[in-house]
N, C-alpha and C positions, 0 to 999 in steps of 0.2 A: 612437471611444468608449468608453467604461466606467462603468457606475453602481454599481461595488461600493464596499460601502458601511461595510464589514471586521466586517459581523452574521454568524457562520454559527452558520442550524439544525444541532442534533446532527438525527444524518440513527439511523432509532432504527431497528440490522436483530436481524428478530427470523427463530430457524430454524424448523425445521420441528416437533418435539417441542412447545415450546412455543409454534407456533400452535398446534398439534394441542388440546394442555390449554387451549387458553383460551378454543378457540371450543366446547370440549363442556364444562364450564362454564355457558358460556352458551348454550349448547342443549346439556343433557345428552340429548337422546333419541339424540338425531341419531347419537350410535354407536351405538346402539341398533339402529336403523334400519339402520347399515347394517352387523353383526353379522347381524343377519336378512335382510335382501340375501345375503347371503354363504354364509349354514348354508340358505335353501333350494336359492340355485344350487351348494354340492354336494349335499343331496339328491338334488334333477331327474338333476343328470350319474350320480350311485351309483343308479337308477332307469334309467337310461337302457335303461336293459342288458332288463331286464325288464320294455317294455311291453307284451309284448303284443302287440295287434293293433294296438295306438293306435297309428298316422302320426306318422314324426319330427317335422313343423313340430308338431298338433295341440298332442307334447308339449311343441313348448318355448315353442309362444304358453301352456300352463294353468301350466308354470315358473314364463316373466313379467308374467301375470298375477301368482298368485300371491307371488310377492321385488317389486314393485309397487303392491301392497296394504300388506304389513308393514311397505316404507315410510315410504305415506301414513299407514295406519295409528298406526307411534309419532309421526312429524312431526305431526300430528294430536291422540293423547294429550301431547303434549309442553304442543301451541302454548294450549291447553286447563291445566293446570297452572301456567303461566306467567303464570295472568291472577288 
């Protein structure tokens, strides 16, 4: 028993590039947060060799907290700017 009415809905296929651009226009501070996160992680990895007597786990915790703080800050600023 088929209930095909012959009406087809157009399927909208969106590629990754246009989806990223659309999302960046909707929330412009999200790409800023991603870029800041990447920059802090890169800086933390660069400073990994010269961490001195600091344990590896403490260094990684500090790097994670800084990166998460930047992302949360960017999201907060983005939310306040959209109101």
